[in-house]
Structures are given as C-alpha cells and as structure tokens.
C-alpha positions as CSV (number, residue, x, y, z in Angstrom):
1,M,4.4,-2.5,42.5
2,Q,3.9,-4.7,39.5
3,L,0.6,-6.5,38.7
4,I,1.0,-10.3,39.3
5,G,-1.3,-12.6,37.3
6,R,-4.7,-11.2,36.5
7,K,-4.0,-11.5,32.8
8,K,-7.6,-12.3,31.8
9,E,-9.1,-9.6,34.0
10,S,-6.5,-7.0,32.8
11,A,-7.3,-7.9,29.2
12,I,-11.0,-7.3,29.7
13,L,-10.4,-3.9,31.3
14,S,-7.8,-2.8,28.8
15,G,-9.9,-3.9,25.9
16,L,-12.7,-1.5,26.9
17,K,-10.5,1.5,25.9
18,T,-10.8,0.6,22.2
19,G,-14.4,-0.6,22.3
20,D,-17.0,1.1,20.2
21,S,-19.7,1.3,22.9
22,S,-20.1,2.3,26.5
23,A,-19.4,-0.3,29.1
24,F,-20.6,-0.9,32.7
25,V,-18.2,-3.1,34.6
26,A,-18.7,-4.6,38.0
27,V,-15.6,-5.9,39.8
28,Y,-16.3,-7.8,43.0
29,G,-14.6,-10.2,45.3
30,R,-13.7,-10.5,48.9
31,R,-11.9,-7.9,50.9
32,R,-8.1,-7.6,50.4
33,V,-8.1,-9.6,47.1
34,G,-6.7,-6.7,45.0
35,K,-9.7,-5.2,43.2
36,T,-8.8,-1.6,43.4
37,F,-5.1,-2.3,42.5
38,L,-6.2,-4.2,39.4
39,I,-8.4,-1.4,38.2
40,R,-5.9,1.3,38.9
41,T,-3.2,-0.6,37.1
42,A,-5.3,-1.5,34.1
43,F,-6.3,2.1,33.5
44,D,-2.8,3.5,34.6
45,N,-4.7,5.6,37.2
46,Q,-6.1,7.7,34.3
47,F,-9.7,8.3,35.3
48,T,-12.0,11.1,34.1
49,F,-13.7,10.8,37.5
50,H,-12.9,8.7,40.6
51,L,-14.8,8.5,43.8
52,T,-14.3,6.2,46.8
53,G,-17.2,5.7,49.1
54,M,-16.7,6.3,52.8
55,A,-17.5,3.7,55.4
56,N,-20.0,4.4,58.2
57,V,-21.0,8.0,57.2
58,N,-24.4,9.4,56.3
59,M,-25.7,10.6,52.9
60,A,-24.7,14.2,53.4
61,Q,-21.1,13.3,54.1
62,Q,-21.0,11.0,51.0
63,L,-22.4,13.9,48.9
64,T,-19.8,16.3,50.3
65,N,-17.1,13.7,49.4
66,F,-18.6,13.5,45.9
67,S,-18.5,17.3,45.5
68,V,-14.9,17.5,46.5
69,A,-14.1,14.8,44.0
70,I,-15.9,16.6,41.2
71,K,-13.9,19.8,42.0
72,R,-10.6,17.8,42.0
73,Y,-11.2,16.9,38.3
74,D,-13.2,19.9,37.1
75,R,-11.0,22.9,37.9
76,S,-12.7,25.2,35.5
77,T,-15.6,26.1,37.8
78,E,-15.9,27.3,41.4
79,L,-16.6,24.7,44.1
80,Q,-20.3,24.2,44.1
81,P,-22.3,23.6,47.3
82,P,-22.6,19.8,47.8
83,A,-25.6,18.3,45.9
84,K,-28.6,17.6,48.2
85,T,-29.6,14.4,46.4
86,W,-27.8,11.7,44.4
87,Q,-29.9,12.7,41.3
88,E,-28.4,16.1,41.5
89,A,-24.9,14.7,42.1
90,F,-25.1,12.6,39.0
91,E,-26.3,15.6,37.0
92,Q,-23.1,17.4,38.1
93,L,-21.1,14.4,37.0
94,I,-22.8,14.4,33.6
95,K,-21.9,18.1,33.1
96,W,-18.2,17.4,33.9
97,L,-18.1,14.4,31.5
98,E,-19.7,16.4,28.7
99,K,-16.9,18.9,29.1
100,S,-14.1,16.4,29.3
101,K,-11.9,16.0,26.2
102,D,-11.0,12.4,27.1
103,K,-11.6,10.1,24.2
104,K,-12.8,7.4,26.6
105,K,-14.2,8.8,29.8
106,V,-13.5,6.3,32.6
107,V,-15.6,6.7,35.7
108,F,-14.4,4.7,38.7
109,L,-16.7,4.4,41.7
110,D,-14.9,2.4,44.4
111,E,-16.5,0.9,47.4
112,L,-19.9,1.4,45.7
113,P,-21.9,-0.3,48.5
114,W,-20.8,2.3,51.0
115,L,-22.4,5.0,48.9
116,D,-25.8,3.4,49.2
117,T,-26.8,4.6,52.7
118,A,-30.3,4.0,54.0
119,Q,-33.0,5.8,52.1
120,S,-30.5,7.8,50.1
121,G,-31.9,7.1,46.7
122,F,-28.5,6.2,45.4
123,I,-29.5,3.1,43.3
124,P,-32.3,4.9,41.4
125,A,-29.9,7.8,40.7
126,L,-27.2,5.4,39.4
127,E,-29.9,3.6,37.3
128,H,-31.0,6.9,35.7
129,F,-27.4,8.0,35.1
130,W,-26.6,4.8,33.2
131,N,-30.0,4.1,31.5
132,A,-30.9,7.7,30.5
133,W,-27.5,9.0,29.6
134,A,-24.3,6.9,29.7
135,S,-25.6,3.8,27.9
136,A,-26.7,5.9,24.9
137,R,-23.2,7.1,24.3
138,T,-20.1,5.3,23.0
139,D,-17.4,6.9,25.1
140,I,-18.3,6.0,28.8
141,I,-16.6,3.3,30.8
142,L,-18.3,3.0,34.2
143,V,-16.3,0.8,36.5
144,V,-17.8,0.0,39.9
145,C,-16.1,-2.0,42.6
146,G,-17.0,-3.2,46.1
147,S,-16.0,-5.8,48.7
148,A,-19.5,-6.0,50.2
149,A,-20.3,-9.1,48.2
150,A,-23.9,-9.4,49.3
151,W,-24.6,-5.9,48.0
152,M,-22.8,-6.3,44.8
153,I,-24.5,-9.6,44.0
154,N,-28.1,-8.7,45.1
155,K,-28.4,-5.1,44.2
156,L,-26.2,-4.8,41.2
157,I,-25.3,-8.0,39.4
158,N,-28.7,-9.8,40.1
159,S,-30.7,-6.6,40.2
160,K,-34.4,-7.0,39.6
161,G,-34.9,-3.3,39.1
162,G,-33.7,-0.7,36.7
163,L,-30.1,-2.2,36.6
164,H,-31.4,-5.6,35.5
165,N,-29.0,-6.9,32.9
166,R,-27.3,-3.5,32.6
167,V,-23.9,-4.6,33.7
168,T,-22.0,-5.4,30.5
169,H,-18.9,-7.0,32.1
170,R,-18.6,-8.9,35.4
171,I,-15.3,-9.6,37.0
172,R,-15.2,-11.7,40.1
173,L,-11.7,-11.4,41.3
174,Q,-10.4,-14.6,42.8
175,P,-7.5,-15.2,45.2
176,F,-4.1,-16.0,43.7
177,T,-3.3,-19.5,42.6
178,L,-0.1,-21.1,43.8
179,Y,1.5,-20.2,40.5
180,E,0.7,-16.6,41.1
181,C,1.9,-16.7,44.7
182,E,5.2,-18.1,43.6
183,A,5.5,-15.3,41.0
184,F,4.5,-12.8,43.7
185,F,7.3,-13.9,46.1
186,K,9.8,-14.1,43.3
187,A,9.1,-10.5,42.4
188,K,10.0,-9.6,46.0
189,S,13.2,-11.7,45.8
190,A,11.9,-14.0,48.5
191,G,13.8,-17.3,49.0
192,F,10.8,-19.5,49.9
193,D,10.7,-23.0,48.5
194,R,7.4,-24.5,47.4
195,Y,6.7,-26.2,50.7
196,Q,6.9,-22.9,52.5
197,I,4.7,-21.2,49.9
198,I,2.1,-24.0,50.4
199,L,2.3,-23.6,54.1
200,L,1.6,-19.9,53.9
201,Y,-1.2,-20.6,51.4
202,M,-2.8,-23.0,53.9
203,V,-2.9,-20.2,56.5
204,M,-3.8,-17.1,54.5
205,G,-4.9,-18.4,51.0
206,G,-4.0,-16.5,47.9
207,I,-5.0,-13.1,49.3
208,P,-2.5,-10.5,48.0
209,F,-2.8,-8.1,50.9
210,Y,-2.0,-10.9,53.4
211,L,0.9,-12.2,51.4
212,D,2.3,-8.7,51.1
213,Q,2.6,-8.6,54.9
214,V,5.0,-11.6,54.9
215,N,8.5,-10.7,55.9
216,I,10.8,-12.4,53.3
217,G,13.6,-12.5,55.9
218,L,11.8,-14.9,58.1
219,S,10.6,-18.5,57.5
220,A,7.0,-19.4,56.7
221,D,6.5,-20.7,60.3
222,Q,8.1,-17.5,61.8
223,N,5.8,-15.4,59.7
224,I,2.7,-17.4,60.8
225,D,3.7,-16.8,64.4
226,R,4.2,-13.1,63.8
227,L,1.1,-12.4,61.8
228,C,-1.3,-14.7,63.7
229,F,-0.3,-15.0,67.3
230,T,1.4,-11.8,68.4
231,P,-0.9,-9.1,70.0
232,D,-0.6,-6.8,67.0
233,G,-0.5,-9.5,64.3
234,L,-2.6,-8.4,61.3
235,L,-4.4,-11.7,61.0
236,R,-5.2,-11.9,64.7
237,G,-8.0,-9.4,64.5
238,E,-8.9,-9.7,60.8
239,F,-11.8,-12.3,61.1
240,D,-14.6,-10.1,62.5
241,N,-13.6,-7.2,60.3
242,L,-13.6,-9.4,57.3
243,Y,-17.1,-10.7,57.6
244,H,-18.8,-7.6,59.0
245,S,-17.3,-5.5,56.1
246,L,-18.7,-8.0,53.5
247,F,-22.1,-8.9,54.9
248,Q,-25.0,-7.2,56.7
249,K,-26.0,-9.2,59.8
250,A,-22.8,-11.1,59.4
251,E,-23.5,-13.3,62.5
252,R,-25.6,-15.6,60.3
253,H,-22.7,-16.0,57.8
254,I,-20.3,-16.6,60.6
255,S,-22.5,-19.3,62.2
256,I,-22.3,-21.3,58.9
257,I,-18.5,-20.8,58.7
258,E,-18.1,-22.0,62.3
259,A,-20.3,-25.1,61.7
260,L,-18.2,-26.0,58.6
261,S,-14.9,-25.4,60.3
262,K,-15.7,-28.3,62.7
263,K,-16.3,-30.9,60.0
264,G,-13.4,-31.5,57.7
265,R,-15.4,-33.8,55.4
266,G,-18.0,-31.0,54.8
267,L,-21.7,-31.1,55.5
268,T,-24.8,-31.7,53.5
269,R,-27.4,-28.9,53.6
270,D,-29.5,-30.6,56.2
271,E,-26.5,-31.3,58.4
272,L,-25.4,-27.7,58.0
273,L,-28.8,-26.3,59.0
274,E,-28.8,-28.5,62.1
275,A,-25.2,-27.6,63.1
276,S,-25.6,-23.9,62.5
277,G,-29.1,-23.5,63.8
278,M,-30.1,-21.7,60.6
279,P,-33.7,-22.1,59.3
280,N,-34.5,-24.0,56.1
281,G,-35.6,-21.2,53.8
282,G,-34.8,-18.8,51.0
283,G,-32.8,-16.5,53.4
284,T,-30.4,-19.3,54.2
285,T,-30.1,-20.2,50.5
286,R,-29.2,-16.6,49.8
287,I,-26.5,-16.5,52.6
288,L,-25.0,-19.8,51.3
289,K,-24.9,-18.3,47.8
290,E,-23.2,-15.1,49.1
291,L,-20.6,-17.1,50.9
292,E,-20.0,-19.2,47.7
293,E,-19.7,-16.1,45.5
294,S,-17.3,-14.6,48.0
295,H,-15.1,-17.7,47.9
296,F,-15.5,-18.6,51.5
297,I,-17.3,-21.9,51.0
298,R,-17.5,-24.5,48.2
299,K,-20.5,-26.5,47.2
300,Y,-19.6,-29.9,45.8
301,V,-22.2,-31.9,43.9
302,S,-22.2,-35.5,45.0
303,Y,-21.2,-38.2,42.4
304,G,-24.2,-39.1,40.3
305,N,-25.7,-35.5,40.8
306,K,-27.4,-36.5,44.0
307,E,-28.3,-33.0,45.3
308,K,-29.3,-34.2,48.8
309,L,-25.8,-35.6,49.2
310,S,-24.0,-32.5,47.9
311,L,-21.4,-31.2,50.3
312,Y,-20.7,-27.7,51.6
313,Q,-17.0,-27.2,52.6
314,L,-15.2,-24.3,54.2
315,S,-12.8,-23.3,51.4
316,D,-11.3,-20.1,52.8
317,P,-7.9,-21.1,54.4
318,Y,-7.7,-18.0,56.7
319,S,-11.2,-18.6,58.2
320,L,-10.3,-22.2,58.9
321,F,-7.0,-21.3,60.5
322,Y,-8.5,-18.5,62.6
323,L,-11.3,-20.8,64.0
324,R,-9.0,-23.8,64.5
325,W,-6.0,-21.9,65.9
326,I,-6.1,-18.2,66.4
327,R,-9.4,-17.6,68.1
328,N,-8.6,-19.5,71.3
329,S,-4.9,-18.8,71.5
330,S,-3.3,-16.6,74.1
331,T,-1.0,-13.7,73.2
332,L,0.9,-14.6,76.4
333,D,2.3,-17.8,74.8
334,E,5.4,-17.0,72.8
335,N,6.2,-19.0,69.7
336,N,2.6,-20.4,69.9
337,W,2.8,-21.9,66.4
338,I,6.4,-23.0,66.2
339,N,6.1,-24.9,69.5
340,Q,3.4,-27.1,68.0
341,L,5.1,-28.0,64.8
342,D,4.4,-31.7,65.1
343,S,1.4,-31.8,67.4
344,P,-1.7,-34.0,66.6
345,Q,-3.8,-30.8,66.3
346,K,-1.4,-29.4,63.6
347,R,-1.4,-32.7,61.7
348,A,-5.2,-32.8,61.6
349,W,-5.4,-29.2,60.5
350,S,-2.7,-29.5,57.9
351,G,-4.3,-32.6,56.3
352,Y,-7.6,-30.8,55.8
353,A,-6.0,-27.5,54.7
354,F,-3.8,-29.2,52.1
355,E,-6.9,-31.0,50.7
356,Q,-8.5,-27.5,50.2
357,V,-5.4,-26.2,48.5
358,C,-5.6,-29.2,46.1
359,L,-9.4,-28.6,45.5
360,E,-8.5,-25.0,44.5
361,H,-6.2,-26.3,41.8
362,I,-8.3,-29.0,40.1
363,G,-7.3,-27.6,36.7
364,Q,-3.6,-28.2,37.5
365,I,-4.5,-31.8,38.7
366,K,-6.3,-32.5,35.4
367,K,-3.3,-31.1,33.5
368,A,-0.9,-33.4,35.4
369,L,-3.2,-36.4,34.6
370,G,-3.0,-35.4,30.9
371,I,-6.8,-35.0,30.7
372,A,-7.1,-31.3,30.3
373,A,-8.7,-31.7,26.9
374,I,-11.0,-34.6,27.9
375,Q,-14.6,-33.9,29.1
376,T,-14.8,-34.5,32.8
377,T,-17.1,-34.0,35.7
378,T,-15.7,-33.3,39.2
379,S,-17.6,-34.2,42.3
380,S,-17.3,-35.6,45.8
381,W,-18.7,-38.9,47.1
382,I,-19.9,-40.1,50.5
383,S,-20.9,-43.7,51.3
384,R,-24.6,-44.1,51.9
385,D,-23.7,-46.5,54.7
386,K,-23.3,-44.0,57.6
387,D,-21.6,-46.6,59.7
388,H,-18.9,-47.1,57.1
389,G,-18.0,-43.5,56.7
390,A,-16.1,-43.9,53.4
391,Q,-15.6,-40.6,51.5
392,V,-13.7,-39.3,48.5
393,D,-13.3,-35.5,48.3
394,L,-12.4,-35.4,44.6
395,V,-13.9,-37.7,42.0
396,I,-12.9,-37.0,38.4
397,D,-15.3,-38.8,36.1
398,R,-13.9,-38.9,32.6
399,R,-15.5,-39.3,29.2
400,D,-12.9,-42.0,28.3
401,R,-14.5,-44.3,30.8
402,V,-12.1,-43.8,33.6
403,I,-12.7,-42.4,37.1
404,N,-9.9,-40.9,39.1
405,L,-10.4,-41.2,42.9
406,C,-8.1,-38.6,44.3
407,E,-6.6,-38.7,47.8
408,M,-4.6,-35.7,49.1
409,K,-2.0,-36.2,51.8
410,F,0.1,-33.6,53.6
411,S,3.5,-34.7,55.0
412,I,6.8,-33.2,55.8
413,H,8.5,-36.3,54.3
414,P,7.6,-38.6,51.4
415,F,4.3,-40.2,52.3
416,T,4.3,-43.9,53.1
417,I,1.3,-46.1,52.4
418,T,1.2,-48.5,55.3
419,K,-0.6,-51.9,55.3
420,G,-3.5,-50.3,57.3
421,Y,-3.9,-47.4,54.9
422,A,-3.7,-49.7,51.9
423,E,-6.5,-51.8,53.3
424,E,-8.6,-48.6,53.9
425,L,-8.0,-47.5,50.3
426,A,-8.9,-51.0,48.9
427,E,-12.2,-51.0,51.0
428,K,-13.0,-47.4,49.9
429,I,-12.6,-48.4,46.2
430,R,-14.7,-51.5,46.7
431,V,-17.6,-49.6,48.4
432,F,-17.5,-46.9,45.8
433,Q,-17.8,-49.5,43.0
434,E,-20.5,-51.3,44.8
435,Q,-22.7,-48.3,45.7
436,T,-22.3,-46.4,42.4
437,K,-22.5,-49.5,40.3
438,T,-20.0,-48.0,37.9
439,T,-18.4,-50.2,35.2
440,K,-15.7,-47.7,34.5
441,A,-12.0,-48.3,35.3
442,I,-11.0,-46.9,38.7
443,Y,-7.6,-45.1,38.9
444,L,-6.4,-44.3,42.4
445,T,-4.6,-40.9,42.4
446,L,-2.5,-39.6,45.2
447,I,-1.3,-36.0,45.5
448,T,1.2,-35.4,48.3
449,T,3.7,-32.7,49.3
450,F,6.9,-34.7,48.7
451,G,5.7,-37.8,46.7
452,L,5.3,-41.4,47.8
453,T,7.8,-43.7,49.5
454,S,8.4,-46.6,47.1
455,N,6.9,-49.9,48.5
456,A,4.7,-52.8,47.4
457,Y,1.5,-51.0,48.3
458,A,2.4,-47.9,46.4
459,S,3.4,-49.7,43.2
460,S,0.4,-52.1,43.3
461,M,-2.4,-49.7,44.2
462,V,-1.6,-46.2,43.0
463,K,-2.1,-45.4,39.3
464,N,-1.1,-41.7,39.5
465,N,1.3,-40.3,42.0
466,F,2.0,-36.5,42.1
467,D,3.9,-34.3,44.4
468,M,3.1,-30.6,45.2
469,D,5.0,-29.3,42.2
470,I,2.0,-30.0,39.9
471,L,-0.1,-27.5,41.9
472,F,2.3,-24.7,40.8
473,D,1.6,-25.1,37.1
474,Q,0.0,-22.3,35.3
C-alpha cells in the first residue's frame, strides 16, 4: 500500500538517516491514524531492532516478548533467558546494537505505553539507555510510538524527569485532510465525487483505518449504513475501545465528549464543567489538554482574546456521529441511515458536522480568500447578550483591516438565502460591530456544499461565496 500524504512527516523521518547525531523521535496521535504505517514506510521496514508492546500483559510477559525480539535480530548468540528487569533488557539491546554493522541503527519501539506496566521501572531504564549511552553516539535513531496520548504527552513529551527535553523530534500525526482523502480514494480507483467524500469525512473524519474499510463499490450512504448500523459494523463498537485504549480512567474524558456532543455551538469552560460534572481543577485541565492533543476537541479563543468566552467544541467527527446516531440505534432496523436521509435530525447533525469539516480546513479557506500571506487571527465570537444568542464560529481578523465573518452551510442543493436568514445575518453583523466596537470592514463569507442560489440577498450581502471544492485544496 502506498503512503498517502504525510510529506512533512516522511521528510523528517527520512532526513534522520543522513543526520550527524543520534535522534530520539516520538510519534503520537490517536488510534488508527496511521503512525506505525508511516514509520514502517519511512524506514522501508529496515530496523536494527523493533519491538511492539503487548496490551494487558504483565512485566514478565513484556520482557519475554523483548527477549524473543532480540533473538530475531541477533542470530549469532543462543537465546538467552528473558531479562528480569528493564535495565537488564536495555543492556542486552546495547550489546546487540554495538555488534550491528548498520550505518544508522534504527530502534523502533511501537506501542511504548504498553511496555510501562505498573512498578516495572521501564521509564528509568529507557532514560538510562538514552542519556547514558545512545545520546552520546552519532548513529542511533530511536523511534517511539504510541496511541495512548495521555501517556505519550505526560510521561514522554512533557516529562519532568530524566527524559525532560530529551526527545529531539516530535511528530503529532493528524487525520487526513480532504485533499488526502481524495488522493486515498483515487489510489483505490474509487468513483466517489466530492460530496460523497465530504459525507464520509463527516462520519469518520480523516482516519485512514476507517477510510480503508469503505467498500468502493457502494455509495457513501450505503457504506455508512454498513459500517455504523449493522451488528458487526466496525464503527458500531469502536467508541469505547477508542477512548479506553487512549486514556486511563477514560470515563472522565467520555463525560466531556458527551457534554460537548449536545451543544453544537460549543461550551465555555464553566459551561462544560457544569454539563459534565467535572471539578474545576488541574486534573480537568489536564484531561482537556489530552483531548485537544489527541484531536478530539478544539479550543477556540474568543474574538478579542477573552479567555472566559473561549469555546470548547467536539471536533472528532466519529465521536459526534456515534453519540448522535449510533449509540441509541437498533441493529434490528435495516437501512437505519438511508431511511432518514432527509429527516430533521439528519439536517441538524449534517449542519454541525459540515461546520467542523470547514474548521479543520481553515488554511484552505484563507487560501481561497487570497489571504494566505496576510497575517491573520482566527477565533470564534459569542454575543454577550445571552437572550440574543448570536454566534460566529469562524472569525478571521486580518492585518489589512478586514474581518471575515464565516458562515458554513450544508445542503444537498445550492443554498438559498431567504428573507428570514438575510435578516438574521444582518442582525448578527450589527450586534458583532456594536459589541466588539470594531472599525474594520466586515466581509460576510459563506462556505456551502454546492454554492449559493443567485438572488438579491446573496448579491447584496455576501462578499465571498465558496463551495466545497475549496476545502479539497492542498
């Protein structure tokens, strides 16, 4: 299978082979995003040593697994009894690496968090291996990888101990963009148009493993029915596995995700604490940061940098779809999804999901506006008047004294600005100007699936009108 996208990440990893010093690389990101595939491809599966941690086993079993891996690479010695400690295990690894004739010795430790079982001493042994031996050489490339985002962030990347600032390269692997999704499906000779690709993206995001399960002989809607609503559908039982594989005591993370799934506009921190029942403290701050780092939620600073009005939004398409649709569905209902193609529930979900797709592609929106080279600040805005309820999900404040207020609308036809919606937009702009006291020009920008119907309201109110094609730009 060919590697789609990931050019920047591949370049970082490939460049290490010609570097003149040792490197310690941490690759992290959510489950199923393609971390292991990226590393295997970048190094062409040529590792001096490779170990994959085992889930839900004890220290002795991990060390036996390590011993077997050492023997797989070092065939010149008899199989030694498994090391009794991680310190001893890393000494065995050092002996093998010193014998290896590889110019650059690539050590790949996959699913690193699983190796760190309770009271195993794994972290001090890893610290000693790197600090006392590997970092002093010029020929070691240590690549570690893990889906357990909380572990990777807290114990490795933000380590306060012996690994503090020891990681030389950090790669947070993000889901595919729409450009990469289109390239992925083209590589599989799929005939999906851009509307169908966006629909799939709104359900499963840019997660390569999910996209790989799509049957190219079926429509997007048929695939959603098959993967999400049949008894054995992959995405039907994925939710709990996803969060519990990434986070310890994942119930706290899930409570935040559930609270955000109920409010399309997002929640301030105070609102989120009240809705989720989480305490206001450092523990909750850490959980929010872990969810942000893992690409499940997005924190949007409010216009004017008003921290108290900053919004948290659920940005993971699959989590939203699961909580809105899959969790309470019955496997006894055939064609569960297709039968609701034009239901009010689907319209409400699709509107929010499309907004999140657009917010994942702000760079493409700026490029379409012709302002990629202009200094900008992106934010959200909520009216201080709670009774009014005006909100703009994407405010682009430009150095050239222009503010783009962006509205995102999902529709299966060209979108029509009615008299009522035109009045709503005019009032939103008025309240924004009044409350922010801005003197900059306000440009109303609409991003829709199939563009705008031409009428008096569209021509008089909308400064920039884009359809979904701009989101597929590189």
